[in-house]
C-alpha positions in Angstrom: 0.1 -0.1 -0.3 1.6 3.2 -1.4 2.7 5.3 1.9 0.2 8.7 2.2 3.2 11.0 1.0 3.2 8.7 -2.3 -0.5 8.6 -2.3 -0.7 12.5 -2.1 1.5 12.7 -4.8 -0.3 10.6 -6.9 -3.7 12.9 -6.6 -1.5 16.1 -7.1 -0.5 14.3 -10.4 -3.8 13.7 -11.3 -5.4 16.7 -10.6 -3.0 18.6 -12.5 -3.6 16.4 -15.3 -6.8 17.3 -15.2 -6.4 21.2 -15.3 -3.9 20.7 -17.9 -6.6 18.8 -19.8 -9.5 21.7 -19.7 -7.6 24.5 -19.8 -7.5 27.5 -22.1 -5.0 25.5 -24.6 -7.5 22.9 -25.4 -10.7 24.6 -24.9 -10.1 27.5 -26.7 -6.5 27.4 -28.9 -7.5 23.9 -29.6 -11.1 24.6 -30.8 -11.0 28.0 -32.8 -9.9 26.3 -35.8 -13.2 24.5 -35.6 -15.4 27.2 -35.3 -13.3 30.0 -37.3 -15.2 30.0 -40.6 -18.6 29.8 -38.6 -18.1 32.3 -36.4 -16.7 34.6 -39.6 -19.7 33.5 -41.6 -22.4 34.4 -38.9 -21.1 38.0 -38.3 -20.3 38.6 -41.8 -16.2 39.3 -40.8 -12.9 38.7 -42.6 -11.0 35.9 -40.7 -8.5 37.8 -38.8 -11.1 39.5 -37.1 -12.4 36.6 -35.4 -8.5 35.1 -35.1 -7.9 38.5 -33.4 -9.4 37.3 -30.0 -6.2 35.3 -29.8 -4.0 38.9 -30.3 -6.4 40.2 -27.3 -5.7 37.1 -25.1 -2.1 37.5 -25.7 -1.9 40.8 -24.9 -4.2 39.9 -21.6 -1.5 37.0 -20.9 1.6 38.2 -21.0 0.6 41.0 -18.9 -1.1 38.9 -16.1 1.8 35.8 -16.4 4.2 37.2 -14.6 2.0 38.9 -12.1 0.1 36.2 -11.6 3.1 33.5 -11.5 4.3 36.3 -8.7 1.6 35.9 -6.9 1.4 31.8 -6.8 4.6 32.3 -5.5 4.1 34.6 -2.8 0.4 33.3 -2.2 0.2 29.7 -3.1 -1.2 28.1 -6.4 -4.4 25.9 -5.4 -6.8 28.7 -5.1 -6.0 30.7 -7.5 -5.6 27.9 -10.3 -9.1 26.7 -8.8 -10.4 30.6 -9.6 -9.0 30.9 -13.0 -11.0 27.5 -13.8 -14.0 28.4 -12.5 -13.6 31.9 -14.6 -12.5 30.5 -17.7 -15.6 28.2 -18.2 -18.0 31.3 -17.2 -16.2 33.0 -19.7 -16.3 30.5 -22.0 -20.0 30.5 -22.0 -20.3 34.4 -22.0 -18.7 33.7 -25.5 -21.6 31.5 -26.6 -24.1 34.5 -26.0 -22.0 37.0 -28.3 -24.6 39.8 -30.1 -22.1 40.2 -33.5 -20.3 43.4 -32.6 -16.9 43.0 -32.4 -16.7 44.7 -29.3 -19.3 42.6 -28.0 -17.3 39.8 -28.7 -13.6 40.9 -27.6 -14.4 41.8 -24.0 -16.2 38.2 -23.5 -12.9 37.0 -24.9 -10.9 38.9 -22.5 -12.7 37.7 -19.6 -12.2 33.9 -20.8 -8.0 35.2 -21.5 -7.7 36.8 -18.0 -9.2 33.9 -16.2 -7.6 31.4 -18.7 -4.5 32.9 -18.1 -4.5 32.0 -14.1 -5.2 28.2 -14.9 -2.9 27.9 -17.6 -0.3 25.4 -18.2 2.4 27.1 -17.0 1.2 28.0 -13.8 0.1 24.3 -13.2 3.7 23.4 -13.7 4.8 25.2 -10.5 2.8 22.4 -8.3 4.5 19.5 -10.2 7.8 21.0 -9.9 7.4 21.5 -6.3 6.3 17.8 -5.9 8.6 15.8 -8.5 13.1 16.9 -8.7 14.6 13.2 -9.3 11.2 12.6 -12.0 10.2 16.2 -12.8 11.2 16.2 -16.3 8.7 12.9 -16.9 5.8 14.0 -14.3 5.9 17.5 -16.2 5.6 15.7 -19.5 2.9 13.4 -17.8 0.8 16.2 -16.3 1.4 18.6 -19.4 1.5 16.2 -22.2 -1.4 14.2 -21.3 -3.4 16.5 -20.4 -2.9 18.9 -22.7 -3.2 16.4 -25.3 -5.9 14.4 -24.3 -7.8 18.3 -24.5 -6.5 19.1 -27.3 -8.3 15.9 -29.0 -11.4 15.3 -27.1 -12.4 19.5 -27.1 -11.9 19.5 -31.5 -14.1 16.3 -31.6 -16.2 18.0 -29.0 -16.8 21.4 -31.1 -16.8 19.7 -34.3 -19.5 17.5 -33.5 -21.4 20.2 -31.3 -21.0 22.7 -34.5 -22.4 20.1 -37.2 -25.8 19.5 -35.3 -26.2 22.8 -33.4 -23.9 25.4 -34.4 -21.0 27.1 -32.7 -23.3 29.1 -29.8 -23.9 25.6 -28.4 -20.4 24.3 -28.4 -19.4 26.9 -26.5 -22.0 26.1 -23.7 -20.7 22.5 -23.9 -16.8 22.9 -23.7 -17.6 25.5 -21.0 -19.4 23.4 -18.8 -16.8 20.5 -19.7 -14.0 22.6 -18.7 -16.0 23.5 -14.8 -15.4 19.8 -14.0 -11.8 20.6 -13.6 -12.6 22.7 -10.2 -13.7 19.9 -8.0 -10.3 17.6 -8.6 -8.1 21.4 -8.0 -10.3 22.1 -4.8 -10.0 18.6 -3.5 -6.5 17.0 -4.4 -4.4 19.9 -5.4 -1.7 20.8 -2.8 1.1 23.7 -3.2 3.8 21.9 -1.8 5.2 18.8 -0.2 6.0 19.1 3.4 9.4 18.0 3.6 10.8 14.7 2.4 7.4 14.1 0.8 8.3 14.8 -2.8 10.2 12.0 -4.9 13.8 13.4 -3.5 13.9 13.3 0.1 16.7 16.1 0.2 14.5 18.2 -1.5 13.9 21.6 -0.3 11.4 22.7 -3.2 11.1 26.6 -2.5 14.5 27.2 -0.6 16.6 28.1 -3.7 16.8 29.9 -7.1 17.5 32.9 -8.6 14.8 36.2 -8.8 13.7 37.0 -12.1 16.0 40.0 -12.2 18.8 37.3 -11.7 17.4 35.0 -14.3 17.4 38.4 -16.8 21.5 38.7 -16.0 22.1 35.5 -17.8 22.5 34.7 -21.2 21.1 31.5 -21.0 17.7 33.2 -20.0 17.2 35.3 -23.2 18.7 32.0 -25.6 15.9 30.1 -23.9 13.3 32.7 -24.0 14.0 33.1 -28.0 14.4 29.8 -28.6 11.7 27.7 -26.4 8.9 30.3 -25.7 8.7 32.2 -29.0 9.1 28.6 -30.7 6.1 27.2 -28.5 4.6 30.4 -29.6 4.6 29.8 -33.1 3.9 26.0 -32.8 0.9 26.7 -31.0 -0.3 28.8 -33.7 -0.1 26.7 -36.3 -1.7 24.3 -34.8 -4.8 26.8 -34.1 -4.6 26.6 -38.1 -4.3 22.9 -39.4 -8.2 22.8 -40.3 -8.3 25.9 -42.4 -5.1 25.1 -44.1 -6.0 21.9 -45.1 -10.0 22.5 -45.9 -8.1 25.7 -48.1 -6.8 22.7 -50.4 -9.6 20.5 -50.1 -9.5 18.2 -48.0 -12.5 17.5 -45.7 -13.6 18.9 -42.2 -13.5 15.0 -40.8 -10.1 14.5 -42.6 -8.5 17.9 -41.3 -10.0 17.3 -37.6 -8.6 13.7 -37.8 -5.1 15.5 -38.3 -5.9 18.1 -35.6 -6.4 14.8 -33.4 -3.2 13.0 -34.5 -1.2 16.7 -33.8 -2.8 16.4 -30.1 -2.1 12.8 -29.4 1.4 12.8 -30.4 2.1 16.1 -29.1 0.8 14.5 -25.7 3.0 11.3 -26.5 6.2 12.8 -27.0 6.3 15.3 -23.9 6.4 12.3 -22.2 9.1 10.6 -23.5 11.0 14.3 -23.9 10.6 14.9 -20.9 12.0 11.0 -19.4 14.5 12.0 -21.7 15.3 15.2 -20.3 15.7 13.6 -16.7 18.1 10.9 -18.5 20.3 13.6 -20.5 19.8 17.0 -19.0 20.5 18.6 -22.2 19.1 21.2 -24.3 20.4 20.1 -27.5 18.4 17.0 -27.3 15.5 19.5 -28.3 17.3 20.1 -32.1 16.0 17.4 -34.0 12.7 17.3 -32.7 12.4 21.7 -33.8 14.1 19.8 -37.7 10.9 17.5 -37.1 8.4 20.1 -36.8 9.9 21.8 -39.6 9.3 19.2 -41.9 5.7 18.6 -40.8 5.0 22.3 -41.6 6.4 22.1 -45.2 4.6 18.8 -45.5 1.1 20.5 -44.4 1.4 23.4 -46.5 2.4 21.7 -49.7 1.1 18.0 -49.9 -2.8 16.8 -49.5 -2.7 13.0 -49.5 -4.3 11.5 -46.4 -0.9 9.3 -45.5 1.3 12.8 -46.5 -0.9 15.0 -44.2 -1.0 12.1 -40.9 2.9 12.7 -41.0 2.7 16.0 -41.1 0.5 16.3 -37.9 2.3 13.8 -36.4 5.6 15.5 -36.7 4.5 18.9 -35.4 3.4 16.8 -32.6 6.9 15.7 -31.9 8.0 19.3 -32.5 5.5 21.1 -30.1 5.5 18.0 -27.5 9.4 18.4 -27.0 8.9 22.5 -26.8 6.4 22.1 -24.1 8.1 19.8 -22.4 11.5 21.5 -22.2 10.0 25.3 -21.4 9.1 24.4 -17.7 11.6 21.6 -17.1 14.6 24.5 -18.6 13.4 27.1 -16.4 13.4 24.8 -13.5 16.9 23.8 -14.0 18.5 26.3 -14.8 17.1 29.5 -12.2 15.4 26.8 -9.5 12.5 26.9 -7.9 11.9 29.4 -5.1 11.1 32.0 -7.8 9.7 29.7 -10.1 6.1 31.2 -10.9 7.5 34.6 -11.5 10.3 33.3 -14.1 8.2 30.7 -15.7 5.7 33.4 -15.7 8.2 36.1 -17.6 8.7 33.5 -20.4 4.6 32.0 -21.2 4.1 36.1 -21.7 6.7 35.6 -24.4 4.4 32.7 -25.6 1.2 34.1 -25.0 2.1 37.1 -27.1 3.0 35.0 -30.2 0.0 33.0 -29.7 -1.9 35.4 -29.9 -0.1 37.5 -33.1 0.8 34.6 -34.8 -2.6 33.5 -35.9 -3.8 36.9 -36.2 -1.2 37.6 -38.9 -1.5 34.6 -40.2 -4.9 35.4 -41.2 -3.9 38.8 -41.9 -2.0 37.5 -44.7 -4.5 34.9 -46.1 -6.9 38.0 -46.2 -4.4 39.6 -48.6 -2.9 36.7 -50.7 -5.8 33.8 -50.4 -2.6 31.3 -48.9 -0.6 30.5 -46.0 1.9 29.7 -47.2 4.6 32.5 -46.6 3.3 32.9 -42.3 4.0 29.0 -42.9 7.2 29.8 -44.4 7.7 32.5 -41.4 7.2 30.1 -38.9 9.6 27.4 -40.1 12.3 30.5 -40.2 11.4 31.1 -36.6 11.9 27.6 -35.6 15.6 27.5 -37.5 17.0 30.5 -36.0 15.5 28.6 -32.4 17.8 26.1 -33.3 20.8 27.5 -33.4 20.1 29.3 -30.0 19.6 26.0 -28.1 22.5 25.0 -29.6 24.2 27.7 -27.8 22.8 27.0 -24.7 25.3 25.9 -21.9 24.6 23.0 -20.5 22.4 23.2 -16.9 24.7 21.4 -14.8 27.2 23.4 -15.7 25.6 26.6 -15.4 24.4 26.1 -12.1 28.5 25.5 -11.1 29.2 28.8 -12.6 26.5 30.8 -10.3 26.8 28.3 -7.0 25.3 31.4 -4.9 21.8 31.7 -6.4 21.0 27.8 -6.5 22.2 24.5 -5.4 23.6 22.5 -8.3 22.0 19.4 -9.2 23.0 15.9 -9.3 23.8 14.8 -12.4 23.1 11.0 -12.2 19.9 11.2 -9.7 18.5 14.8 -10.5 18.5 15.6 -6.7 19.4 18.5 -5.8 22.8 18.9 -3.7 24.9 21.6 -2.5 27.4 23.3 -4.8 
């Protein structure tokens, strides 16, 4: 029979996975591609007018992520996550009642953006990092990868089924109600941090050490990661939201296009777990380089091929890239900069992710409205990932980085992942 601390750690992991399954990424980013054309046709707007709400959400998230992260560092995570989950559900229900004016549509999504940021994956990752050390990469991969993957798989299917029979408004009603199902798990099973010695590393004191945001920002590793991982993740998510419009523009049916989204999401989920386990073992950012190359190949195939096997392959390659990016982000923030101010620092990274998630889809649709194609926007994201590969190759190994800043945080034992005094 498992010990009480191990049992509590398992409950925390399950609650974190459910929270990620029903977060804003799954409920909004994964479904906007399904609802994009029907909403634009219903209101008589250009596509950029609809996807522009992602730009609004990105601005709200970019401003609020560091503030929410700092609040979580200071006051704890659990109740802020609960408020975010319930507020997100209410915001999605409000979207279903939009009256067709741009101002009305956008303020409802502003509510979604604010509360969705409070319950986002980056915030959930603080709890997971507090509870797990030796298996941190794996557990971040499981809770975020499986969670986001399930959500991004289920939600587009739900959206497509409800859209076909009852329209996009009822689609958002159903999604809002599903999102609220995470609330009891967050309230009853989530705990901010383990008591001393109760995580997966008995030597661990999770909140005792780590750089402040200011200290981290004075290192080259911070800026290399910010562009390479955070910006890359934002660009990949922007592509995810446009799989359906891109493929339907090539004559692919909605059912086939949604199937590619499902493959994309499932591979993202699985590969996030794989990447997390590999990071626990090898700990080097260069592990991510071939996975970026995979995503670049997937984008090119998606844009220039229409065969069933080709587009399914593209979805799988894209999933490898996005799974790697999201597994790496929180993991490397914790390994390079520690846990004491993790919420604040990861909030800064996710602010950049959120900004690009919002701006890139809008720019993609602006490009489409002008040219009738997503080719230029896709190639621009490919270029951004190529730059990311170069910057990742320049990052020092986190163990060498920790050794060069012994006063900021303890080093980590490279074999076990357990924290030791530098």
